[in-house]
BALOBA-1460 file (C-alpha; in Angstrom, 3 decimals):
// residues 74
<rec num="1" residu="m" x="-10.796" y="7.134" z="5.665"/>
<rec num="2" residu="t" x="-9.929" y="9.218" z="2.627"/>
<rec num="3" residu="v" x="-7.757" y="12.282" z="2.053"/>
<rec num="4" residu="l" x="-10.993" y="14.281" z="1.823"/>
<rec num="5" residu="d" x="-11.972" y="13.248" z="5.379"/>
<rec num="6" residu="c" x="-8.637" y="13.883" z="7.116"/>
<rec num="7" residu="g" x="-6.853" y="16.842" z="8.569"/>
<rec num="8" residu="i" x="-3.285" y="17.999" z="8.184"/>
<rec num="9" residu="g" x="-0.730" y="15.324" z="9.096"/>
<rec num="10" residu="s" x="1.158" y="12.230" z="7.949"/>
<rec num="11" residu="y" x="-0.619" y="9.154" z="6.640"/>
<rec num="12" residu="k" x="0.016" y="5.925" z="4.736"/>
<rec num="13" residu="v" x="-1.741" y="5.228" z="1.418"/>
<rec num="14" residu="v" x="-3.924" y="2.114" z="1.616"/>
<rec num="15" residu="s" x="-5.455" y="2.226" z="-1.877"/>
<rec num="16" residu="v" x="-6.204" y="4.478" z="-4.826"/>
<rec num="17" residu="a" x="-9.640" y="4.142" z="-6.453"/>
<rec num="18" residu="t" x="-9.799" y="6.642" z="-9.313"/>
<rec num="19" residu="p" x="-10.342" y="6.292" z="-13.072"/>
<rec num="20" residu="y" x="-7.598" y="4.194" z="-14.713"/>
<rec num="21" residu="e" x="-5.767" y="7.061" z="-16.454"/>
<rec num="22" residu="l" x="-5.722" y="9.171" z="-13.304"/>
<rec num="23" residu="e" x="-4.565" y="6.233" z="-11.206"/>
<rec num="24" residu="r" x="-1.623" y="5.708" z="-13.598"/>
<rec num="25" residu="r" x="-0.750" y="9.431" z="-13.413"/>
<rec num="26" residu="l" x="-0.783" y="9.377" z="-9.609"/>
<rec num="27" residu="e" x="1.394" y="6.257" z="-9.731"/>
<rec num="28" residu="a" x="3.866" y="8.115" z="-11.943"/>
<rec num="29" residu="l" x="3.999" y="10.874" z="-9.311"/>
<rec num="30" residu="g" x="4.877" y="8.253" z="-6.674"/>
<rec num="31" residu="l" x="1.497" y="7.848" z="-5.024"/>
<rec num="32" residu="t" x="1.250" y="4.066" z="-4.587"/>
<rec num="33" residu="e" x="0.022" y="1.697" z="-1.864"/>
<rec num="34" residu="g" x="2.174" y="1.867" z="1.251"/>
<rec num="35" residu="t" x="3.633" y="5.280" z="0.424"/>
<rec num="36" residu="r" x="3.798" y="8.010" z="3.062"/>
<rec num="37" residu="l" x="1.527" y="10.938" z="2.236"/>
<rec num="38" residu="d" x="1.704" y="14.276" z="4.062"/>
<rec num="39" residu="i" x="-1.360" y="16.523" z="3.942"/>
<rec num="40" residu="l" x="0.053" y="20.045" z="4.063"/>
<rec num="41" residu="g" x="-3.103" y="22.101" z="3.586"/>
<rec num="42" residu="k" x="-6.850" y="21.918" z="3.024"/>
<rec num="43" residu="k" x="-9.258" y="24.272" z="1.270"/>
<rec num="44" residu="r" x="-12.971" y="24.691" z="1.944"/>
<rec num="45" residu="n" x="-13.873" y="23.356" z="-1.496"/>
<rec num="46" residu="g" x="-12.238" y="20.008" z="-0.639"/>
<rec num="47" residu="a" x="-8.934" y="20.561" z="-2.440"/>
<rec num="48" residu="s" x="-5.820" y="19.375" z="-0.608"/>
<rec num="49" residu="v" x="-2.131" y="20.172" z="-0.889"/>
<rec num="50" residu="i" x="-0.182" y="16.951" z="-0.385"/>
<rec num="51" residu="k" x="3.456" y="15.856" z="-0.406"/>
<rec num="52" residu="v" x="4.452" y="12.440" z="-1.714"/>
<rec num="53" residu="r" x="8.093" y="11.316" z="-2.010"/>
<rec num="54" residu="g" x="9.338" y="14.906" z="-1.833"/>
<rec num="55" residu="t" x="6.914" y="16.288" z="-4.436"/>
<rec num="56" residu="r" x="4.169" y="18.734" z="-3.440"/>
<rec num="57" residu="f" x="0.996" y="18.992" z="-5.491"/>
<rec num="58" residu="a" x="-2.656" y="19.886" z="-5.134"/>
<rec num="59" residu="i" x="-5.545" y="17.508" z="-5.741"/>
<rec num="60" residu="g" x="-9.240" y="18.271" z="-6.038"/>
<rec num="61" residu="a" x="-12.021" y="16.892" z="-3.867"/>
<rec num="62" residu="e" x="-12.980" y="14.120" z="-6.321"/>
<rec num="63" residu="i" x="-9.427" y="12.783" z="-6.423"/>
<rec num="64" residu="a" x="-9.022" y="13.166" z="-2.644"/>
<rec num="65" residu="a" x="-12.180" y="11.106" z="-2.108"/>
<rec num="66" residu="g" x="-10.639" y="8.237" z="-4.091"/>
<rec num="67" residu="i" x="-7.433" y="7.946" z="-2.043"/>
<rec num="68" residu="t" x="-7.870" y="5.773" z="1.049"/>
<rec num="69" residu="i" x="-5.335" y="6.364" z="3.821"/>
<rec num="70" residu="e" x="-4.632" y="5.373" z="7.404"/>
<rec num="71" residu="e" x="-2.770" y="7.113" z="10.196"/>
<rec num="72" residu="e" x="0.939" y="6.492" z="10.081"/>
<rec num="73" residu="r" x="2.189" y="4.508" z="13.043"/>
<rec num="74" residu="g" x="5.634" y="4.947" z="14.401"/>
């Protein structure tokens, strides 16, 4: 599933499939495979407020659709 498909909660990043430059930017922000990702809020237009490694930021629907996640176990 992707960030776009999920509700508020904690997840683990499985993969990031976005254009190269954007993928590098997300990497610089700490969003890499295996990282914990908390979805803090969702908007009707598909935008999401997420927290990764202590940093909160908003991503649009197109970016959210490119981030594959799974439910965090534990």
